[in-house]
PDB file of the backbone (N, CA, C, O) and the ligand in Angstrom, with CONECT records:
HET     ZN  A 101       1
ATOM      1  N   MET A   1      95.969 120.204 111.292  1.00  0.00           N
ATOM      2  CA  MET A   1      95.501 120.144 109.904  1.00  0.00           C
ATOM      3  C   MET A   1      95.178 118.713 109.535  1.00  0.00           C
ATOM      4  O   MET A   1      95.940 117.794 109.838  1.00  0.00           O
ATOM      5  N   SER A   2      94.085 118.535 108.903  1.00  0.00           N
ATOM      6  CA  SER A   2      93.678 117.133 108.576  1.00  0.00           C
ATOM      7  C   SER A   2      93.718 116.872 107.049  1.00  0.00           C
ATOM      8  O   SER A   2      93.489 115.751 106.595  1.00  0.00           O
ATOM      9  N   ALA A   3      94.006 117.902 106.297  1.00  0.00           N
ATOM     10  CA  ALA A   3      94.016 117.724 104.823  1.00  0.00           C
ATOM     11  C   ALA A   3      95.319 117.272 104.291  1.00  0.00           C
ATOM     12  O   ALA A   3      95.531 117.253 103.079  1.00  0.00           O
ATOM     13  N   ARG A   4      96.236 116.892 105.203  1.00  0.00           N
ATOM     14  CA  ARG A   4      97.542 116.445 104.759  1.00  0.00           C
ATOM     15  C   ARG A   4      97.445 114.991 104.212  1.00  0.00           C
ATOM     16  O   ARG A   4      96.443 114.300 104.397  1.00  0.00           O
ATOM     17  N   LYS A   5      98.492 114.585 103.560  1.00  0.00           N
ATOM     18  CA  LYS A   5      98.560 113.238 103.087  1.00  0.00           C
ATOM     19  C   LYS A   5      98.554 112.312 104.333  1.00  0.00           C
ATOM     20  O   LYS A   5      98.900 112.746 105.431  1.00  0.00           O
ATOM     21  N   PRO A   6      98.164 111.058 104.149  1.00  0.00           N
ATOM     22  CA  PRO A   6      98.093 110.153 105.307  1.00  0.00           C
ATOM     23  C   PRO A   6      99.475 109.986 105.918  1.00  0.00           C
ATOM     24  O   PRO A   6     100.450 109.774 105.198  1.00  0.00           O
ATOM     25  N   ALA A   7      99.566 110.081 107.251  1.00  0.00           N
ATOM     26  CA  ALA A   7     100.832 109.945 107.928  1.00  0.00           C
ATOM     27  C   ALA A   7     100.902 108.785 108.836  1.00  0.00           C
ATOM     28  O   ALA A   7     101.912 108.582 109.509  1.00  0.00           O
ATOM     29  N   GLY A   8      99.826 107.986 108.883  1.00  0.00           N
ATOM     30  CA  GLY A   8      99.830 106.818 109.719  1.00  0.00           C
ATOM     31  C   GLY A   8     100.087 107.110 111.159  1.00  0.00           C
ATOM     32  O   GLY A   8      99.437 107.962 111.767  1.00  0.00           O
ATOM     33  N   HIS A   9     101.034 106.403 111.699  1.00  0.00           N
ATOM     34  CA  HIS A   9     101.397 106.561 113.072  1.00  0.00           C
ATOM     35  C   HIS A   9     101.887 107.974 113.412  1.00  0.00           C
ATOM     36  O   HIS A   9     101.749 108.446 114.541  1.00  0.00           O
ATOM     37  N   MET A  10     102.476 108.648 112.377  1.00  0.00           N
ATOM     38  CA  MET A  10     103.063 109.962 112.598  1.00  0.00           C
ATOM     39  C   MET A  10     102.024 111.060 112.773  1.00  0.00           C
ATOM     40  O   MET A  10     102.351 112.184 113.153  1.00  0.00           O
ATOM     41  N   ASP A  11     100.741 110.717 112.486  1.00  0.00           N
ATOM     42  CA  ASP A  11      99.666 111.660 112.728  1.00  0.00           C
ATOM     43  C   ASP A  11      99.680 112.142 114.191  1.00  0.00           C
ATOM     44  O   ASP A  11      99.273 113.270 114.471  1.00  0.00           O
ATOM     45  N   GLN A  12     100.130 111.322 115.089  1.00  0.00           N
ATOM     46  CA  GLN A  12     100.090 111.671 116.505  1.00  0.00           C
ATOM     47  C   GLN A  12     101.325 112.413 116.939  1.00  0.00           C
ATOM     48  O   GLN A  12     101.459 112.759 118.113  1.00  0.00           O
ATOM     49  N   HIS A  13     102.237 112.668 116.012  1.00  0.00           N
ATOM     50  CA  HIS A  13     103.496 113.360 116.367  1.00  0.00           C
ATOM     51  C   HIS A  13     103.694 114.636 115.622  1.00  0.00           C
ATOM     52  O   HIS A  13     104.326 114.649 114.566  1.00  0.00           O
ATOM     53  N   PRO A  14     103.166 115.716 116.147  1.00  0.00           N
ATOM     54  CA  PRO A  14     103.299 117.016 115.436  1.00  0.00           C
ATOM     55  C   PRO A  14     104.775 117.410 115.199  1.00  0.00           C
ATOM     56  O   PRO A  14     105.086 118.215 114.321  1.00  0.00           O
ATOM     57  N   GLN A  15     105.675 116.813 116.013  1.00  0.00           N
ATOM     58  CA  GLN A  15     107.098 117.143 115.787  1.00  0.00           C
ATOM     59  C   GLN A  15     107.603 116.567 114.452  1.00  0.00           C
ATOM     60  O   GLN A  15     108.717 116.868 114.025  1.00  0.00           O
ATOM     61  N   ASN A  16     106.787 115.752 113.811  1.00  0.00           N
ATOM     62  CA  ASN A  16     107.166 115.212 112.492  1.00  0.00           C
ATOM     63  C   ASN A  16     106.534 116.025 111.362  1.00  0.00           C
ATOM     64  O   ASN A  16     106.590 115.583 110.214  1.00  0.00           O
ATOM     65  N   ASP A  17     105.947 117.165 111.619  1.00  0.00           N
ATOM     66  CA  ASP A  17     105.262 117.896 110.602  1.00  0.00           C
ATOM     67  C   ASP A  17     106.179 118.283 109.442  1.00  0.00           C
ATOM     68  O   ASP A  17     105.709 118.508 108.327  1.00  0.00           O
ATOM     69  N   CYS A  18     107.487 118.362 109.702  1.00  0.00           N
ATOM     70  CA  CYS A  18     108.430 118.647 108.599  1.00  0.00           C
ATOM     71  C   CYS A  18     108.771 117.385 107.827  1.00  0.00           C
ATOM     72  O   CYS A  18     109.619 117.409 106.935  1.00  0.00           O
ATOM     73  N   ASP A  19     108.092 116.247 108.176  1.00  0.00           N
ATOM     74  CA  ASP A  19     108.329 114.978 107.483  1.00  0.00           C
ATOM     75  C   ASP A  19     109.784 114.461 107.543  1.00  0.00           C
ATOM     76  O   ASP A  19     110.328 113.943 106.568  1.00  0.00           O
ATOM     77  N   ALA A  20     110.368 114.626 108.713  1.00  0.00           N
ATOM     78  CA  ALA A  20     111.711 114.039 108.923  1.00  0.00           C
ATOM     79  C   ALA A  20     111.638 112.537 108.690  1.00  0.00           C
ATOM     80  O   ALA A  20     112.522 111.921 108.095  1.00  0.00           O
ATOM     81  N   ILE A  21     110.522 111.973 109.196  1.00  0.00           N
ATOM     82  CA  ILE A  21     110.242 110.559 108.945  1.00  0.00           C
ATOM     83  C   ILE A  21     109.174 110.496 107.843  1.00  0.00           C
ATOM     84  O   ILE A  21     108.093 111.064 107.999  1.00  0.00           O
ATOM     85  N   SER A  22     109.464 109.823 106.755  1.00  0.00           N
ATOM     86  CA  SER A  22     108.510 109.739 105.664  1.00  0.00           C
ATOM     87  C   SER A  22     107.621 108.499 105.868  1.00  0.00           C
ATOM     88  O   SER A  22     108.014 107.521 106.505  1.00  0.00           O
ATOM     89  N   TYR A  23     106.440 108.581 105.316  1.00  0.00           N
ATOM     90  CA  TYR A  23     105.491 107.444 105.428  1.00  0.00           C
ATOM     91  C   TYR A  23     105.017 107.137 104.014  1.00  0.00           C
ATOM     92  O   TYR A  23     104.593 108.023 103.272  1.00  0.00           O
ATOM     93  N   ASP A  24     105.099 105.876 103.670  1.00  0.00           N
ATOM     94  CA  ASP A  24     104.551 105.404 102.355  1.00  0.00           C
ATOM     95  C   ASP A  24     103.297 104.573 102.673  1.00  0.00           C
ATOM     96  O   ASP A  24     103.366 103.437 103.142  1.00  0.00           O
ATOM     97  N   PRO A  25     102.134 105.214 102.385  1.00  0.00           N
ATOM     98  CA  PRO A  25     100.857 104.434 102.732  1.00  0.00           C
ATOM     99  C   PRO A  25     100.703 103.186 101.882  1.00  0.00           C
ATOM    100  O   PRO A  25     100.024 102.252 102.308  1.00  0.00           O
ATOM    101  N   ARG A  26     101.299 103.126 100.709  1.00  0.00           N
ATOM    102  CA  ARG A  26     101.157 101.902  99.897  1.00  0.00           C
ATOM    103  C   ARG A  26     101.733 100.689 100.629  1.00  0.00           C
ATOM    104  O   ARG A  26     101.185  99.590 100.544  1.00  0.00           O
ATOM    105  N   PHE A  27     102.828 100.891 101.339  1.00  0.00           N
ATOM    106  CA  PHE A  27     103.562  99.783 101.957  1.00  0.00           C
ATOM    107  C   PHE A  27     103.411  99.818 103.496  1.00  0.00           C
ATOM    108  O   PHE A  27     103.882  98.917 104.191  1.00  0.00           O
ATOM    109  N   ASP A  28     102.751 100.864 104.014  1.00  0.00           N
ATOM    110  CA  ASP A  28     102.671 101.037 105.467  1.00  0.00           C
ATOM    111  C   ASP A  28     104.117 101.064 106.040  1.00  0.00           C
ATOM    112  O   ASP A  28     104.424 100.391 107.024  1.00  0.00           O
ATOM    113  N   GLU A  29     104.954 101.837 105.410  1.00  0.00           N
ATOM    114  CA  GLU A  29     106.348 101.860 105.720  1.00  0.00           C
ATOM    115  C   GLU A  29     106.810 103.249 106.228  1.00  0.00           C
ATOM    116  O   GLU A  29     106.412 104.287 105.699  1.00  0.00           O
ATOM    117  N   TYR A  30     107.644 103.225 107.249  1.00  0.00           N
ATOM    118  CA  TYR A  30     108.188 104.460 107.787  1.00  0.00           C
ATOM    119  C   TYR A  30     109.696 104.449 107.559  1.00  0.00           C
ATOM    120  O   TYR A  30     110.362 103.431 107.748  1.00  0.00           O
ATOM    121  N   ALA A  31     110.224 105.613 107.145  1.00  0.00           N
ATOM    122  CA  ALA A  31     111.637 105.635 106.801  1.00  0.00           C
ATOM    123  C   ALA A  31     112.191 107.024 107.023  1.00  0.00           C
ATOM    124  O   ALA A  31     111.472 108.023 107.028  1.00  0.00           O
ATOM    125  N   ILE A  32     113.525 107.045 107.210  1.00  0.00           N
ATOM    126  CA  ILE A  32     114.268 108.268 107.257  1.00  0.00           C
ATOM    127  C   ILE A  32     115.106 108.348 105.961  1.00  0.00           C
ATOM    128  O   ILE A  32     115.869 107.429 105.663  1.00  0.00           O
ATOM    129  N   PRO A  33     114.965 109.426 105.206  1.00  0.00           N
ATOM    130  CA  PRO A  33     115.773 109.605 103.989  1.00  0.00           C
ATOM    131  C   PRO A  33     117.213 109.650 104.383  1.00  0.00           C
ATOM    132  O   PRO A  33     117.595 110.373 105.303  1.00  0.00           O
ATOM    133  N   SER A  34     118.045 108.851 103.666  1.00  0.00           N
ATOM    134  CA  SER A  34     119.435 108.759 104.013  1.00  0.00           C
ATOM    135  C   SER A  34     120.215 108.748 102.691  1.00  0.00           C
ATOM    136  O   SER A  34     120.315 107.716 102.028  1.00  0.00           O
ATOM    137  N   GLY A  35     120.769 109.915 102.319  1.00  0.00           N
ATOM    138  CA  GLY A  35     121.358 110.021 101.011  1.00  0.00           C
ATOM    139  C   GLY A  35     120.238 109.823  99.990  1.00  0.00           C
ATOM    140  O   GLY A  35     119.179 110.431 100.141  1.00  0.00           O
ATOM    141  N   GLY A  36     120.421 109.019  98.985  1.00  0.00           N
ATOM    142  CA  GLY A  36     119.355 108.791  98.001  1.00  0.00           C
ATOM    143  C   GLY A  36     118.473 107.638  98.381  1.00  0.00           C
ATOM    144  O   GLY A  36     117.545 107.299  97.647  1.00  0.00           O
ATOM    145  N   ALA A  37     118.742 107.022  99.523  1.00  0.00           N
ATOM    146  CA  ALA A  37     118.013 105.809  99.917  1.00  0.00           C
ATOM    147  C   ALA A  37     117.113 106.100 101.107  1.00  0.00           C
ATOM    148  O   ALA A  37     117.089 107.230 101.595  1.00  0.00           O
ATOM    149  N   LEU A  38     116.398 105.139 101.569  1.00  0.00           N
ATOM    150  CA  LEU A  38     115.532 105.269 102.713  1.00  0.00           C
ATOM    151  C   LEU A  38     115.948 104.232 103.776  1.00  0.00           C
ATOM    152  O   LEU A  38     116.110 103.050 103.474  1.00  0.00           O
ATOM    153  N   GLN A  39     116.113 104.695 105.006  1.00  0.00           N
ATOM    154  CA  GLN A  39     116.408 103.776 106.071  1.00  0.00           C
ATOM    155  C   GLN A  39     115.066 103.422 106.710  1.00  0.00           C
ATOM    156  O   GLN A  39     114.448 104.274 107.349  1.00  0.00           O
ATOM    157  N   LEU A  40     114.622 102.225 106.554  1.00  0.00           N
ATOM    158  CA  LEU A  40     113.350 101.791 107.129  1.00  0.00           C
ATOM    159  C   LEU A  40     113.405 101.756 108.651  1.00  0.00           C
ATOM    160  O   LEU A  40     114.424 101.382 109.230  1.00  0.00           O
ATOM    161  N   LEU A  41     112.308 102.146 109.297  1.00  0.00           N
ATOM    162  CA  LEU A  41     112.213 102.131 110.719  1.00  0.00           C
ATOM    163  C   LEU A  41     111.283 101.015 111.199  1.00  0.00           C
ATOM    164  O   LEU A  41     110.189 100.825 110.666  1.00  0.00           O
ATOM    165  N   SER A  42     111.735 100.292 112.202  1.00  0.00           N
ATOM    166  CA  SER A  42     110.851  99.274 112.849  1.00  0.00           C
ATOM    167  C   SER A  42     110.198  99.833 114.103  1.00  0.00           C
ATOM    168  O   SER A  42     109.164  99.349 114.563  1.00  0.00           O
ATOM    169  N   TYR A  43     110.844 100.886 114.649  1.00  0.00           N
ATOM    170  CA  TYR A  43     110.323 101.516 115.850  1.00  0.00           C
ATOM    171  C   TYR A  43     110.216 103.031 115.606  1.00  0.00           C
ATOM    172  O   TYR A  43     111.001 103.620 114.863  1.00  0.00           O
ATOM    173  N   CYS A  44     109.222 103.631 116.257  1.00  0.00           N
ATOM    174  CA  CYS A  44     109.026 105.079 116.146  1.00  0.00           C
ATOM    175  C   CYS A  44     110.203 105.797 116.800  1.00  0.00           C
ATOM    176  O   CYS A  44     110.603 105.463 117.915  1.00  0.00           O
ATOM    177  N   ALA A  45     110.756 106.792 116.090  1.00  0.00           N
ATOM    178  CA  ALA A  45     111.860 107.558 116.661  1.00  0.00           C
ATOM    179  C   ALA A  45     111.420 108.532 117.717  1.00  0.00           C
ATOM    180  O   ALA A  45     112.256 109.055 118.454  1.00  0.00           O
ATOM    181  N   PHE A  46     110.110 108.798 117.818  1.00  0.00           N
ATOM    182  CA  PHE A  46     109.606 109.773 118.780  1.00  0.00           C
ATOM    183  C   PHE A  46     109.123 109.114 120.075  1.00  0.00           C
ATOM    184  O   PHE A  46     109.405 109.620 121.161  1.00  0.00           O
ATOM    185  N   CYS A  47     108.390 107.975 119.976  1.00  0.00           N
ATOM    186  CA  CYS A  47     107.797 107.389 121.162  1.00  0.00           C
ATOM    187  C   CYS A  47     108.286 105.984 121.400  1.00  0.00           C
ATOM    188  O   CYS A  47     107.997 105.427 122.459  1.00  0.00           O
ATOM    189  N   GLY A  48     109.007 105.378 120.486  1.00  0.00           N
ATOM    190  CA  GLY A  48     109.571 104.043 120.690  1.00  0.00           C
ATOM    191  C   GLY A  48     108.593 102.925 120.393  1.00  0.00           C
ATOM    192  O   GLY A  48     108.956 101.754 120.499  1.00  0.00           O
ATOM    193  N   ASP A  49     107.345 103.255 120.017  1.00  0.00           N
ATOM    194  CA  ASP A  49     106.387 102.207 119.677  1.00  0.00           C
ATOM    195  C   ASP A  49     106.862 101.407 118.496  1.00  0.00           C
ATOM    196  O   ASP A  49     107.526 101.920 117.595  1.00  0.00           O
ATOM    197  N   ARG A  50     106.502 100.114 118.518  1.00  0.00           N
ATOM    198  CA  ARG A  50     106.768  99.268 117.360  1.00  0.00           C
ATOM    199  C   ARG A  50     105.891  99.731 116.219  1.00  0.00           C
ATOM    200  O   ARG A  50     104.684  99.911 116.380  1.00  0.00           O
ATOM    201  N   LEU A  51     106.506  99.922 115.061  1.00  0.00           N
ATOM    202  CA  LEU A  51     105.761 100.368 113.871  1.00  0.00           C
ATOM    203  C   LEU A  51     105.284  99.109 113.137  1.00  0.00           C
ATOM    204  O   LEU A  51     105.825  98.022 113.341  1.00  0.00           O
ATOM    205  N   PRO A  52     104.234  99.272 112.255  1.00  0.00           N
ATOM    206  CA  PRO A  52     103.731  98.098 111.573  1.00  0.00           C
ATOM    207  C   PRO A  52     104.794  97.451 110.681  1.00  0.00           C
ATOM    208  O   PRO A  52     105.752  98.078 110.230  1.00  0.00           O
ATOM    209  N   GLU A  53     104.571  96.215 110.468  1.00  0.00           N
ATOM    210  CA  GLU A  53     105.450  95.442 109.539  1.00  0.00           C
ATOM    211  C   GLU A  53     105.183  95.959 108.121  1.00  0.00           C
ATOM    212  O   GLU A  53     104.035  96.172 107.729  1.00  0.00           O
ATOM    213  N   SER A  54     106.249  96.154 107.373  1.00  0.00           N
ATOM    214  CA  SER A  54     106.104  96.602 105.993  1.00  0.00           C
ATOM    215  C   SER A  54     105.244  95.655 105.164  1.00  0.00           C
ATOM    216  O   SER A  54     105.357  94.436 105.286  1.00  0.00           O
ATOM    217  N   LYS A  55     104.392  96.219 104.325  1.00  0.00           N
ATOM    218  CA  LYS A  55     103.519  95.419 103.487  1.00  0.00           C
ATOM    219  C   LYS A  55     104.010  95.356 102.042  1.00  0.00           C
ATOM    220  O   LYS A  55     103.277  94.953 101.139  1.00  0.00           O
ATOM    221  N   ARG A  56     105.270  95.762 101.844  1.00  0.00           N
ATOM    222  CA  ARG A  56     105.841  95.834 100.487  1.00  0.00           C
ATOM    223  C   ARG A  56     105.804  94.476  99.778  1.00  0.00           C
ATOM    224  O   ARG A  56     105.459  94.414  98.598  1.00  0.00           O
ATOM    225  N   GLU A  57     106.154  93.388 100.474  1.00  0.00           N
ATOM    226  CA  GLU A  57     106.161  92.080  99.879  1.00  0.00           C
ATOM    227  C   GLU A  57     104.775  91.688  99.400  1.00  0.00           C
ATOM    228  O   GLU A  57     104.578  91.170  98.300  1.00  0.00           O
ATOM    229  N   ARG A  58     103.792  91.972 100.314  1.00  0.00           N
ATOM    230  CA  ARG A  58     102.415  91.585  99.952  1.00  0.00           C
ATOM    231  C   ARG A  58     101.939  92.398  98.779  1.00  0.00           C
ATOM    232  O   ARG A  58     101.197  91.890  97.938  1.00  0.00           O
ATOM    233  N   TRP A  59     102.352  93.669  98.697  1.00  0.00           N
ATOM    234  CA  TRP A  59     101.963  94.552  97.587  1.00  0.00           C
ATOM    235  C   TRP A  59     102.457  93.941  96.271  1.00  0.00           C
ATOM    236  O   TRP A  59     101.700  93.818  95.308  1.00  0.00           O
ATOM    237  N   PHE A  60     103.733  93.565  96.248  1.00  0.00           N
ATOM    238  CA  PHE A  60     104.291  92.980  95.031  1.00  0.00           C
ATOM    239  C   PHE A  60     103.587  91.629  94.705  1.00  0.00           C
ATOM    240  O   PHE A  60     103.252  91.349  93.554  1.00  0.00           O
ATOM    241  N   ASP A  61     103.380  90.807  95.762  1.00  0.00           N
ATOM    242  CA  ASP A  61     102.734  89.481  95.515  1.00  0.00           C
ATOM    243  C   ASP A  61     101.342  89.639  94.924  1.00  0.00           C
ATOM    244  O   ASP A  61     100.959  88.941  93.985  1.00  0.00           O
ATOM    245  N   GLN A  62     100.584  90.591  95.512  1.00  0.00           N
ATOM    246  CA  GLN A  62      99.230  90.725  95.020  1.00  0.00           C
ATOM    247  C   GLN A  62      99.153  91.298  93.620  1.00  0.00           C
ATOM    248  O   GLN A  62      98.299  90.906  92.824  1.00  0.00           O
ATOM    249  N   LEU A  63     100.061  92.241  93.317  1.00  0.00           N
ATOM    250  CA  LEU A  63     100.060  92.795  91.950  1.00  0.00           C
ATOM    251  C   LEU A  63     100.513  91.744  90.976  1.00  0.00           C
ATOM    252  O   LEU A  63     100.014  91.684  89.852  1.00  0.00           O
ATOM    253  N   GLU A  64     101.461  90.902  91.384  1.00  0.00           N
ATOM    254  CA  GLU A  64     101.900  89.790  90.496  1.00  0.00           C
ATOM    255  C   GLU A  64     100.711  88.863  90.245  1.00  0.00           C
ATOM    256  O   GLU A  64     100.480  88.425  89.118  1.00  0.00           O
ATOM    257  N   ALA A  65      99.977  88.575  91.285  1.00  0.00           N
ATOM    258  CA  ALA A  65      98.791  87.727  91.127  1.00  0.00           C
ATOM    259  C   ALA A  65      97.754  88.323  90.211  1.00  0.00           C
ATOM    260  O   ALA A  65      96.947  87.619  89.604  1.00  0.00           O
ATOM    261  N   LEU A  66      97.795  89.666  90.124  1.00  0.00           N
ATOM    262  CA  LEU A  66      96.832  90.355  89.248  1.00  0.00           C
ATOM    263  C   LEU A  66      97.403  90.405  87.773  1.00  0.00           C
ATOM    264  O   LEU A  66      96.737  90.873  86.850  1.00  0.00           O
ATOM    265  N   GLY A  67      98.588  89.931  87.619  1.00  0.00           N
ATOM    266  CA  GLY A  67      99.185  89.947  86.310  1.00  0.00           C
ATOM    267  C   GLY A  67     100.010  91.148  85.997  1.00  0.00           C
ATOM    268  O   GLY A  67     100.371  91.361  84.839  1.00  0.00           O
ATOM    269  N   VAL A  68     100.326  91.950  86.992  1.00  0.00           N
ATOM    270  CA  VAL A  68     101.166  93.115  86.782  1.00  0.00           C
ATOM    271  C   VAL A  68     102.631  92.727  86.893  1.00  0.00           C
ATOM    272  O   VAL A  68     103.100  92.323  87.957  1.00  0.00           O
ATOM    273  N   LYS A  69     103.358  92.855  85.765  1.00  0.00           N
ATOM    274  CA  LYS A  69     104.726  92.330  85.765  1.00  0.00           C
ATOM    275  C   LYS A  69     105.739  93.392  86.295  1.00  0.00           C
ATOM    276  O   LYS A  69     106.729  93.045  86.939  1.00  0.00           O
ATOM    277  N   ASP A  70     105.475  94.638  86.018  1.00  0.00           N
ATOM    278  CA  ASP A  70     106.412  95.678  86.452  1.00  0.00           C
ATOM    279  C   ASP A  70     105.618  96.823  87.066  1.00  0.00           C
ATOM    280  O   ASP A  70     105.234  97.779  86.393  1.00  0.00           O
ATOM    281  N   PRO A  71     105.382  96.687  88.393  1.00  0.00           N
ATOM    282  CA  PRO A  71     104.538  97.658  89.123  1.00  0.00           C
ATOM    283  C   PRO A  71     105.049  99.074  89.039  1.00  0.00           C
ATOM    284  O   PRO A  71     104.251 100.001  89.175  1.00  0.00           O
ATOM    285  N   TRP A  72     106.355  99.302  88.819  1.00  0.00           N
ATOM    286  CA  TRP A  72     106.901 100.640  88.780  1.00  0.00           C
ATOM    287  C   TRP A  72     106.532 101.316  87.455  1.00  0.00           C
ATOM    288  O   TRP A  72     106.547 102.544  87.367  1.00  0.00           O
ATOM    289  N   ARG A  73     106.206 100.538  86.434  1.00  0.00           N
ATOM    290  CA  ARG A  73     105.884 101.180  85.126  1.00  0.00           C
ATOM    291  C   ARG A  73     104.430 101.001  84.773  1.00  0.00           C
ATOM    292  O   ARG A  73     103.860 101.812  84.043  1.00  0.00           O
ATOM    293  N   ALA A  74     103.807  99.925  85.294  1.00  0.00           N
ATOM    294  CA  ALA A  74     102.440  99.628  84.875  1.00  0.00           C
ATOM    295  C   ALA A  74     101.441 100.635  85.418  1.00  0.00           C
ATOM    296  O   ALA A  74     101.701 101.325  86.404  1.00  0.00           O
ATOM    297  N   GLU A  75     100.297 100.706  84.759  1.00  0.00           N
ATOM    298  CA  GLU A  75      99.150 101.468  85.263  1.00  0.00           C
ATOM    299  C   GLU A  75      98.503 100.618  86.363  1.00  0.00           C
ATOM    300  O   GLU A  75      97.926  99.568  86.078  1.00  0.00           O
ATOM    301  N   LEU A  76      98.597 101.064  87.596  1.00  0.00           N
ATOM    302  CA  LEU A  76      98.123 100.238  88.720  1.00  0.00           C
ATOM    303  C   LEU A  76      96.690 100.479  89.062  1.00  0.00           C
ATOM    304  O   LEU A  76      96.219 101.607  88.921  1.00  0.00           O
ATOM    305  N   PRO A  77      95.959  99.473  89.507  1.00  0.00           N
ATOM    306  CA  PRO A  77      94.622  99.732  90.049  1.00  0.00           C
ATOM    307  C   PRO A  77      94.729 100.835  91.153  1.00  0.00           C
ATOM    308  O   PRO A  77      95.690 100.854  91.922  1.00  0.00           O
ATOM    309  N   ALA A  78      93.767 101.707  91.209  1.00  0.00           N
ATOM    310  CA  ALA A  78      93.810 102.870  92.125  1.00  0.00           C
ATOM    311  C   ALA A  78      94.142 102.454  93.552  1.00  0.00           C
ATOM    312  O   ALA A  78      94.899 103.137  94.243  1.00  0.00           O
ATOM    313  N   GLU A  79      93.561 101.308  94.003  1.00  0.00           N
ATOM    314  CA  GLU A  79      93.776 100.970  95.425  1.00  0.00           C
ATOM    315  C   GLU A  79      95.220 100.633  95.758  1.00  0.00           C
ATOM    316  O   GLU A  79      95.634 100.680  96.916  1.00  0.00           O
ATOM    317  N   TYR A  80      95.997 100.283  94.695  1.00  0.00           N
ATOM    318  CA  TYR A  80      97.375  99.911  94.960  1.00  0.00           C
ATOM    319  C   TYR A  80      98.306 101.169  94.894  1.00  0.00           C
ATOM    320  O   TYR A  80      99.519 101.065  95.076  1.00  0.00           O
ATOM    321  N   ARG A  81      97.706 102.331  94.634  1.00  0.00           N
ATOM    322  CA  ARG A  81      98.505 103.576  94.620  1.00  0.00           C
ATOM    323  C   ARG A  81      98.277 104.281  95.929  1.00  0.00           C
ATOM    324  O   ARG A  81      98.770 105.394  96.113  1.00  0.00           O
ATOM    325  N   SER A  82      97.538 103.668  96.865  1.00  0.00           N
ATOM    326  CA  SER A  82      97.360 104.260  98.174  1.00  0.00           C
ATOM    327  C   SER A  82      97.278 103.113  99.209  1.00  0.00           C
ATOM    328  O   SER A  82      97.641 101.973  98.921  1.00  0.00           O
ATOM    329  N   ASP A  83      96.805 103.439 100.385  1.00  0.00           N
ATOM    330  CA  ASP A  83      96.705 102.368 101.397  1.00  0.00           C
ATOM    331  C   ASP A  83      95.423 101.570 101.278  1.00  0.00           C
ATOM    332  O   ASP A  83      95.150 100.689 102.093  1.00  0.00           O
ATOM    333  N   ALA A  84      94.634 101.882 100.255  1.00  0.00           N
ATOM    334  CA  ALA A  84      93.294 101.248 100.163  1.00  0.00           C
ATOM    335  C   ALA A  84      93.367  99.728 100.013  1.00  0.00           C
ATOM    336  O   ALA A  84      92.482  99.007 100.474  1.00  0.00           O
ATOM    337  N   TRP A  85      94.400  99.265  99.380  1.00  0.00           N
ATOM    338  CA  TRP A  85      94.468  97.813  99.074  1.00  0.00           C
ATOM    339  C   TRP A  85      94.601  96.971 100.369  1.00  0.00           C
ATOM    340  O   TRP A  85      94.111  95.843 100.435  1.00  0.00           O
ATOM    341  N   TRP A  86      95.261  97.529 101.378  1.00  0.00           N
ATOM    342  CA  TRP A  86      95.376  96.738 102.630  1.00  0.00           C
ATOM    343  C   TRP A  86      94.420  97.231 103.677  1.00  0.00           C
ATOM    344  O   TRP A  86      94.149  96.498 104.627  1.00  0.00           O
ATOM    345  N   LYS A  87      93.881  98.450 103.561  1.00  0.00           N
ATOM    346  CA  LYS A  87      92.927  98.915 104.555  1.00  0.00           C
ATOM    347  C   LYS A  87      91.532  98.412 104.253  1.00  0.00           C
ATOM    348  O   LYS A  87      90.792  98.041 105.163  1.00  0.00           O
ATOM    349  N   ALA A  88      91.167  98.395 102.975  1.00  0.00           N
ATOM    350  CA  ALA A  88      89.835  97.923 102.558  1.00  0.00           C
ATOM    351  C   ALA A  88      90.001  97.129 101.287  1.00  0.00           C
ATOM    352  O   ALA A  88      89.695  97.617 100.199  1.00  0.00           O
ATOM    353  N   PRO A  89      90.488  95.896 101.418  1.00  0.00           N
ATOM    354  CA  PRO A  89      90.718  95.074 100.221  1.00  0.00           C
ATOM    355  C   PRO A  89      89.432  94.894  99.395  1.00  0.00           C
ATOM    356  O   PRO A  89      88.370  94.567  99.925  1.00  0.00           O
ATOM    357  N   ALA A  90      89.566  95.118  98.086  1.00  0.00           N
ATOM    358  CA  ALA A  90      88.373  94.933  97.254  1.00  0.00           C
ATOM    359  C   ALA A  90      88.052  93.468  97.157  1.00  0.00           C
ATOM    360  O   ALA A  90      88.916  92.662  96.810  1.00  0.00           O
ATOM    361  N   GLU A  91      86.809  93.106  97.462  1.00  0.00           N
ATOM    362  CA  GLU A  91      86.375  91.735  97.323  1.00  0.00           C
ATOM    363  C   GLU A  91      84.969  91.570  97.886  1.00  0.00           C
ATOM    364  O   GLU A  91      84.419  90.469  97.860  1.00  0.00           O
TER     365      GLU A  91
HETATM  366 ZN    ZN A 101     105.419 107.274 117.863  1.00  0.00          ZN2+
END
């Protein structure tokens, strides 16, 4: 199925179709839900490949540079609500 939400590296692992490992395209982050928190993964639990570096810091930095003080509450530019901001930076 290709109409799913973006799964990044996990696209190649059908064994993750139940989303045991979650992917956040905004930050390019892979994690395993652990209680109410998320345990970030640096390596793929299925094939051992190194996963991308989290882009969370850059996301905050860039939004701050845009004058967004509280990204969790503010109305964000569309590209910052998906992976568009780091895949195809507007400029
Ligand atoms: Zn993998």
